[in-house]
C-alpha positions as CSV (number, residue, x, y, z in Angstrom):
1,M,-7.8,-6.9,-14.8
2,L,-11.1,-5.4,-13.6
3,R,-12.9,-7.7,-15.9
4,S,-11.5,-10.7,-14.0
5,T,-14.2,-10.5,-11.3
6,S,-15.9,-13.9,-11.7
7,G,-15.7,-14.3,-7.9
8,I,-17.7,-11.1,-7.3
9,E,-20.2,-12.0,-10.0
10,A,-20.8,-15.4,-8.4
11,S,-21.7,-13.6,-5.1
12,Q,-24.5,-11.5,-6.6
13,G,-27.4,-11.2,-4.3
14,T,-25.4,-12.0,-1.1
15,P,-23.3,-9.9,1.2
16,I,-19.6,-9.8,0.4
17,D,-16.5,-8.7,2.3
18,A,-15.6,-5.6,0.4
19,S,-12.4,-5.1,2.3
20,L,-11.2,-8.6,1.2
21,W,-12.0,-7.8,-2.5
22,F,-10.2,-4.5,-2.3
23,N,-7.2,-6.4,-1.0
24,F,-7.5,-8.8,-3.9
25,Y,-7.6,-5.9,-6.4
26,S,-4.7,-3.9,-5.0
27,F,-2.4,-6.9,-4.5
28,D,-3.2,-8.0,-8.1
29,V,-2.4,-4.6,-9.5
30,M,0.9,-4.3,-7.6
31,G,1.9,-7.8,-8.4
32,D,1.5,-6.9,-12.1
33,L,3.5,-3.6,-11.7
34,A,6.2,-5.1,-9.5
35,F,6.7,-8.6,-10.8
36,G,5.2,-8.5,-14.3
37,R,2.3,-10.9,-13.4
38,T,-0.9,-10.7,-11.4
39,F,-1.8,-13.0,-8.5
40,D,-5.3,-13.7,-10.1
41,M,-7.0,-13.2,-6.8
42,L,-9.8,-11.2,-8.4
43,K,-10.4,-14.1,-10.8
44,N,-10.1,-16.9,-8.4
45,G,-11.7,-15.2,-5.4
46,T,-9.1,-16.7,-3.0
47,A,-6.2,-15.1,-1.1
48,H,-2.7,-15.7,-2.6
49,P,0.0,-16.9,-0.2
50,F,1.8,-13.6,-0.8
51,M,-1.1,-11.6,0.7
52,K,-1.3,-13.9,3.7
53,L,2.5,-13.6,4.3
54,V,2.3,-9.8,4.1
55,H,-0.6,-9.6,6.6
56,S,1.1,-12.0,9.0
57,N,4.3,-10.0,8.9
58,M,2.5,-6.7,9.3
59,L,0.7,-8.0,12.4
60,M,4.0,-8.4,14.3
61,A,5.6,-5.3,12.6
62,G,2.6,-3.1,13.5
63,S,2.6,-4.3,17.1
64,L,6.3,-3.5,17.5
65,S,6.6,-0.5,15.2
66,H,7.6,1.8,18.0
67,L,10.4,-0.5,19.1
68,T,12.6,-0.4,16.0
69,W,15.6,-1.5,18.0
70,I,14.1,-4.9,18.6
71,F,13.9,-6.1,15.0
72,P,17.6,-7.0,14.7
73,L,17.1,-9.2,17.8
74,L,14.0,-10.8,16.6
75,K,15.7,-11.8,13.3
76,R,18.1,-13.9,15.3
77,I,15.3,-16.0,16.9
78,P,14.3,-18.6,14.3
79,V,10.8,-19.3,15.7
80,L,9.9,-15.6,15.7
81,N,11.5,-14.9,12.3
82,Q,10.0,-17.9,10.4
83,K,7.3,-15.9,8.6
84,N,9.7,-13.2,7.6
85,L,12.1,-15.8,6.2
86,E,9.3,-17.4,4.2
87,F,8.3,-14.0,2.8
88,Q,11.9,-13.1,1.9
89,G,12.3,-16.5,0.1
90,W,9.2,-16.0,-1.9
91,L,10.2,-12.4,-2.7
92,K,13.6,-13.6,-4.0
93,Q,11.8,-16.1,-6.3
94,Q,9.6,-13.4,-7.8
95,V,12.6,-11.1,-8.4
96,D,14.6,-13.9,-10.0
97,W,11.6,-14.7,-12.3
98,R,11.1,-11.0,-13.2
99,Q,14.8,-10.6,-14.1
100,K,14.4,-13.5,-16.6
101,N,11.0,-12.4,-18.0
102,K,10.8,-8.9,-19.4
103,P,7.3,-7.5,-19.9
104,D,6.1,-6.1,-23.2
105,L,5.6,-2.7,-21.6
106,P,7.9,-1.2,-18.9
107,D,6.5,-1.5,-15.4
108,V,7.6,0.1,-12.1
109,F,10.2,-2.5,-11.5
110,S,11.8,-2.0,-15.0
111,W,13.5,1.2,-13.8
112,I,14.9,-0.4,-10.7
113,L,16.2,-3.4,-12.6
114,S,17.7,-1.1,-15.2
115,D,19.9,0.5,-12.5
116,Y,20.8,-2.9,-11.0
117,D,21.7,-4.4,-14.4
118,A,23.9,-1.4,-15.1
119,L,26.2,-2.4,-12.2
120,N,29.3,-4.2,-13.4
121,K,29.6,-6.3,-10.3
122,P,26.6,-6.0,-8.0
123,T,27.5,-6.5,-4.4
124,A,25.5,-8.6,-1.9
125,Q,24.2,-5.3,-0.5
126,D,23.1,-4.2,-4.0
127,T,21.1,-7.5,-4.3
128,I,19.6,-6.9,-0.8
129,N,18.6,-3.4,-1.9
130,L,17.0,-4.8,-5.0
131,H,14.8,-7.2,-3.0
132,G,14.0,-4.4,-0.6
133,D,12.8,-2.2,-3.4
134,A,10.6,-5.1,-4.7
135,Q,9.1,-5.5,-1.2
136,L,8.5,-1.8,-0.9
137,I,6.7,-1.6,-4.3
138,A,4.5,-4.7,-3.7
139,V,3.6,-4.0,0.0
140,A,3.5,-0.2,0.2
141,G,1.2,0.1,-2.9
142,S,-1.1,-2.8,-2.0
143,D,-2.2,-3.0,1.6
144,T,-2.4,0.8,2.0
145,T,-4.5,1.1,-1.2
146,A,-6.9,-1.6,0.0
147,S,-7.3,0.0,3.4
148,S,-7.9,3.5,1.9
149,L,-10.5,2.1,-0.5
150,T,-12.3,0.2,2.3
151,C,-12.5,3.4,4.5
152,L,-13.7,5.5,1.5
153,F,-16.5,3.1,0.6
154,F,-17.4,2.8,4.3
155,E,-18.0,6.5,4.6
156,L,-19.9,6.5,1.3
157,A,-22.1,3.7,2.6
158,I,-23.0,5.6,5.8
159,N,-23.4,8.9,4.0
160,P,-25.9,8.2,1.2
161,Q,-26.3,11.8,0.2
162,T,-22.6,12.1,-0.3
163,C,-22.7,8.9,-2.3
164,L,-25.4,10.2,-4.6
165,T,-23.6,13.5,-5.2
166,L,-20.5,11.6,-6.1
167,Q,-22.5,9.3,-8.4
168,R,-23.9,12.3,-10.3
169,E,-20.4,13.7,-10.9
170,L,-19.1,10.3,-12.1
171,D,-22.2,9.7,-14.3
172,Q,-21.7,13.1,-16.0
173,Y,-18.0,12.4,-16.5
174,Y,-18.6,9.0,-18.1
175,A,-21.3,10.4,-20.3
176,E,-18.8,13.0,-21.7
177,N,-15.7,10.7,-21.9
178,D,-15.5,7.5,-24.0
179,K,-12.1,6.6,-22.6
180,P,-11.6,7.7,-19.0
181,D,-8.0,8.5,-18.0
182,H,-6.2,9.4,-14.8
183,S,-5.5,13.0,-15.8
184,S,-9.1,13.9,-16.3
185,L,-10.4,11.8,-13.4
186,S,-8.0,13.7,-11.1
187,K,-9.8,16.9,-12.0
188,L,-13.2,15.7,-10.6
189,R,-13.4,18.0,-7.6
190,Y,-16.0,16.1,-5.6
191,L,-14.3,12.7,-6.2
192,Q,-10.9,14.2,-5.1
193,A,-12.6,15.7,-2.0
194,C,-14.1,12.4,-1.0
195,I,-10.7,10.6,-1.4
196,N,-8.8,13.3,0.5
197,E,-11.3,13.5,3.3
198,S,-11.4,9.7,3.8
199,M,-7.6,9.6,3.9
200,R,-7.6,12.4,6.4
201,L,-10.1,10.5,8.6
202,Y,-8.4,7.1,8.1
203,P,-4.7,7.5,7.2
204,A,-3.3,4.3,5.8
205,I,-0.4,4.6,8.2
206,P,-2.1,5.9,11.4
207,S,1.1,6.4,13.4
208,G,4.7,5.3,13.7
209,L,6.4,7.6,11.2
210,Q,9.5,8.2,13.2
211,R,11.9,11.1,12.6
212,M,15.0,12.4,14.3
213,T,15.2,16.0,15.5
214,P,18.3,18.1,14.4
215,P,21.3,18.2,16.8
216,E,20.3,21.7,17.9
217,G,16.8,20.7,18.9
218,L,13.5,21.9,17.6
219,D,11.0,24.4,18.8
220,I,7.3,23.7,18.2
221,G,5.3,26.6,19.6
222,D,6.3,27.0,23.2
223,T,7.7,23.4,23.4
224,H,11.4,22.6,22.9
225,L,12.4,19.2,21.7
226,P,16.0,18.1,22.5
227,G,18.3,17.4,19.7
228,D,18.9,13.9,18.3
229,T,15.6,12.7,19.7
230,I,13.3,10.2,18.0
231,V,9.8,11.8,17.6
232,T,6.7,10.5,15.9
233,I,3.2,11.9,15.1
234,P,0.0,9.9,15.7
235,T,-1.4,10.8,12.3
236,Y,-4.8,9.5,13.0
237,T,-5.3,11.7,16.1
238,F,-3.5,14.7,14.5
239,N,-5.8,14.6,11.5
240,R,-8.9,14.7,13.7
241,D,-7.7,17.5,16.0
242,G,-9.4,20.8,15.3
243,L,-6.3,22.6,16.4
244,S,-4.3,21.2,13.4
245,A,-6.7,22.6,10.8
């Protein structure tokens, strides 16, 4: 897949939008893992309708993420739910295609389909869950990866000494390994430090991770939170607060 970069090669010598190409890469990978086929965005250099639908949906979802109670209402208003309906329709087509076309090697969706196919009589809710899992795989692994890569490379670009140190570690690794693999790459300490630090500074989900306190409440330091209360942590702010170290 990484060899299918004709669009990047055609832009040699001119500035390119790295964030856009990271999106092409991550969506292509997750399309392959979730649906058994890539979207060929790296090859074609153009955004696939799936990526456009995801981003348009996320724009509204992100704006209203703290008002979870409003989503059932919005779904009943056709003009506000149109993009979501288009996305769900496209997602159903991909799941149907994937069910009829088994890949040569098992992918992430293989395990989910295996459990679904084992059901004697899948209910409507089972099918909804299947589509929901497909959406989770495709979206959660694509946009978050793209944003994390963008922020990592941004920090490397404005910190040239850090970039050179990382380059030396990678050059040494590739000189000693003919076939790089995930296990050995994960042991490169400076590479892992760069990844972890960029994700601390720029969490892919900066806020909105809601949780419910236990019925008896919760004590955090000298502060008591009442029971059965929705709480959330602004991850972006929390990660940059010296008191949280």
